C-alpha positions as CSV (number, residue, x, y, z in Angstrom):
1,M,-26.6,73.2,72.8
2,T,-26.9,76.7,74.0
3,E,-28.6,78.9,71.4
4,I,-27.2,82.3,70.3
5,T,-29.9,84.9,69.9
6,D,-28.2,86.8,67.1
7,H,-28.3,84.7,64.0
8,S,-26.1,87.1,61.9
9,I,-24.3,85.8,58.8
10,L,-20.8,84.6,59.5
11,S,-18.1,86.7,58.0
12,S,-15.4,85.5,55.6
13,D,-12.9,85.6,58.4
14,F,-14.6,82.7,60.1
15,Y,-13.6,80.3,57.3
16,E,-9.9,81.1,57.5
17,Q,-9.5,78.6,60.4
18,P,-7.5,75.4,59.7
19,T,-9.8,72.8,58.2
20,L,-9.9,70.5,61.2
21,E,-10.7,73.4,63.5
22,L,-13.3,74.8,61.1
23,A,-15.0,71.3,61.0
24,K,-15.6,71.6,64.7
25,S,-16.5,75.3,64.7
26,L,-19.2,74.6,62.1
27,L,-21.0,72.5,64.7
28,G,-23.9,74.5,66.0
29,C,-23.9,77.0,63.1
30,L,-27.2,77.7,61.4
31,L,-27.3,76.6,57.7
32,V,-29.9,78.7,55.9
33,K,-31.4,78.3,52.4
34,E,-33.8,80.8,50.9
35,T,-36.0,79.5,48.1
36,P,-39.2,80.8,46.4
37,A,-41.1,78.4,48.6
38,G,-39.7,80.1,51.7
39,T,-36.6,79.9,54.0
40,A,-35.6,76.7,55.7
41,S,-32.7,76.2,58.1
42,G,-31.0,73.9,60.6
43,F,-28.2,73.8,63.1
44,I,-25.2,71.8,61.9
45,V,-24.7,68.7,64.1
46,E,-22.3,66.6,62.1
47,T,-19.4,67.3,59.7
48,E,-16.5,65.5,58.0
49,A,-13.2,67.1,57.1
50,Y,-11.4,66.2,53.9
51,M,-7.8,67.3,53.9
52,G,-7.0,67.7,50.2
53,P,-3.9,66.4,48.3
54,L,-2.7,64.0,51.0
55,D,-6.1,62.6,52.0
56,R,-7.0,59.5,49.9
57,A,-10.7,60.0,50.7
58,A,-10.7,63.6,49.3
59,H,-11.9,64.4,45.8
60,S,-8.8,66.5,45.5
61,F,-6.3,63.8,46.5
62,G,-3.1,64.2,44.7
63,N,-4.2,67.8,43.7
64,R,-6.7,66.2,41.3
65,R,-8.3,69.2,39.6
66,T,-11.5,68.6,37.5
67,K,-14.6,70.5,36.6
68,R,-16.2,69.1,39.7
69,T,-13.4,69.9,42.1
70,E,-12.5,73.3,40.7
71,V,-14.2,75.2,43.4
72,M,-12.1,73.4,46.1
73,F,-9.1,75.3,44.8
74,G,-10.8,78.6,45.5
75,K,-11.0,80.7,48.7
76,S,-12.3,79.3,51.9
77,G,-16.0,79.8,52.5
78,L,-17.2,78.8,49.0
79,I,-19.9,76.3,48.5
80,Y,-19.0,72.9,47.0
81,T,-21.9,70.8,45.9
82,Y,-21.8,67.5,44.0
83,V,-24.1,64.6,43.2
84,M,-23.7,61.1,44.6
85,H,-26.2,58.4,43.9
86,T,-28.7,61.0,42.7
87,H,-28.4,63.0,46.0
88,T,-26.8,66.5,46.2
89,L,-24.2,66.8,48.9
90,V,-23.0,70.1,50.3
91,N,-19.5,71.1,51.5
92,V,-17.7,74.1,52.9
93,V,-14.5,74.9,51.0
94,S,-11.6,75.4,53.4
95,G,-7.8,75.5,53.5
96,G,-7.3,78.7,51.6
97,A,-7.0,79.4,47.9
98,G,-4.9,76.8,46.1
99,N,-5.1,74.3,49.0
100,P,-8.2,72.1,48.0
101,E,-9.7,71.0,51.3
102,A,-13.4,70.9,52.2
103,I,-15.8,70.0,55.0
104,L,-18.9,67.9,54.3
105,I,-22.0,68.8,56.2
106,R,-23.5,65.5,57.2
107,A,-26.5,66.4,59.3
108,V,-28.4,69.3,60.7
109,E,-31.1,69.8,63.4
110,P,-34.2,71.3,61.8
111,Y,-34.9,74.9,63.0
112,S,-37.1,76.9,60.6
113,G,-39.2,76.2,57.5
114,L,-40.4,72.9,59.0
115,E,-43.5,72.6,56.8
116,N,-41.4,72.9,53.7
117,M,-38.9,70.4,55.0
118,Q,-41.5,67.9,55.8
119,E,-43.1,68.3,52.4
120,R,-39.8,67.8,50.6
121,R,-38.9,64.7,52.6
122,G,-42.4,63.2,52.7
123,I,-42.1,61.7,56.2
124,A,-43.4,62.7,59.6
125,D,-40.5,61.9,61.8
126,M,-38.5,65.2,62.1
127,R,-35.4,63.3,63.2
128,K,-35.2,61.6,59.8
129,W,-35.6,64.7,57.7
130,T,-31.9,65.9,57.8
131,N,-29.9,63.0,59.4
132,G,-27.7,62.4,56.4
133,P,-25.9,64.6,53.8
134,G,-28.3,63.8,51.0
135,K,-31.4,64.1,53.2
136,L,-30.5,67.6,54.5
137,T,-30.0,69.1,51.1
138,K,-33.4,67.8,49.9
139,A,-35.1,69.1,53.1
140,L,-33.5,72.5,52.8
141,G,-33.8,72.9,49.0
142,I,-30.0,72.9,48.4
143,T,-29.2,72.1,44.7
144,M,-26.3,72.1,42.3
145,E,-27.2,75.7,41.4
146,D,-25.6,76.6,44.7
147,Y,-22.2,75.4,43.5
148,G,-19.5,78.0,43.7
149,R,-21.5,80.6,45.6
150,S,-20.3,82.0,49.0
151,Y,-21.7,81.1,52.4
152,T,-21.5,84.8,53.3
153,A,-24.6,85.8,51.3
154,P,-28.0,84.5,50.4
155,P,-29.5,82.3,49.1
156,L,-27.4,79.7,50.9
157,Y,-25.5,81.0,53.9
158,L,-24.2,80.2,57.4
159,A,-25.1,82.2,60.5
160,A,-24.3,82.1,64.2
161,G,-26.4,79.4,65.9
162,K,-25.8,77.3,69.0
163,Q,-22.8,76.5,71.1
164,P,-22.3,72.7,71.5
165,E,-21.7,71.5,75.0
166,H,-19.6,68.5,73.9
167,I,-18.1,67.4,70.6
168,S,-17.3,63.8,69.6
169,C,-15.0,62.6,66.8
170,G,-14.4,59.4,65.0
171,P,-13.6,57.9,61.6
172,R,-15.5,59.1,58.5
173,I,-18.4,57.2,57.0
174,G,-18.5,55.4,53.6
175,I,-14.9,55.6,52.6
176,D,-13.7,52.0,53.1
177,N,-11.8,52.0,49.8
178,S,-9.5,54.9,50.9
179,G,-6.7,53.0,52.6
180,E,-5.4,54.3,55.9
181,A,-7.5,57.4,55.4
182,K,-10.6,55.5,56.4
183,D,-9.4,55.4,60.0
184,Y,-8.6,59.1,60.4
185,P,-10.8,60.6,63.1
186,W,-12.0,63.5,61.0
187,R,-15.8,63.1,61.5
188,F,-17.2,65.4,64.2
189,W,-20.6,65.6,65.7
190,V,-22.5,67.2,68.6
191,T,-22.4,64.6,71.3
192,G,-25.9,63.2,72.1
193,S,-27.7,64.8,69.2
194,P,-30.6,62.7,67.9
195,Y,-30.2,64.2,64.4
196,I,-26.8,62.8,63.4
197,S,-26.5,60.4,60.6
198,R,-25.2,57.5,62.6
199,T,-25.1,57.1,66.4
200,I,-22.4,54.5,66.4
201,N,-19.8,54.8,63.7
202,K,-19.1,51.4,62.1
203,G,-16.3,52.8,60.1
């Protein structure tokens, strides 16, 4: 990926793209989390799009509106965090207000705050710090307290990062019980990145 020297915070206009386009545009963006222990960040290398009411794999399938999914009905660019198997996962709300779509951030390439990231993950191999949606939140210090905030301001925000040379797509991971939706090619990743969660998607 070609790095952009100006890591300025992305404006709210960036998030107005259609969800599938935004899922690709997020690749290479810098995900930054400020904590009392310091700032940690990583370039996004893998995402998954969830297309709301018509997507059986989406939390908001059938316009399901719960305390957990409420933020998905808000404006694009809000932070949607939830807990799965004790791990916090982080998403970008998309689709516009009233259209509950979101993009899961599945993996990032570590960039700054490396000592904090290694301490939080407890392993030496940097490729394994952030190569999964639950791993990256632990490494960066993202928690449920970030729910409902905006990606346009600290402590958790997205900034300009790198430009991927090539982008791959394929079926999403871990949604085998979602009928035909399990085959939709809505997972996107930076081709050849050693930091993605799975090199070969087994569906």
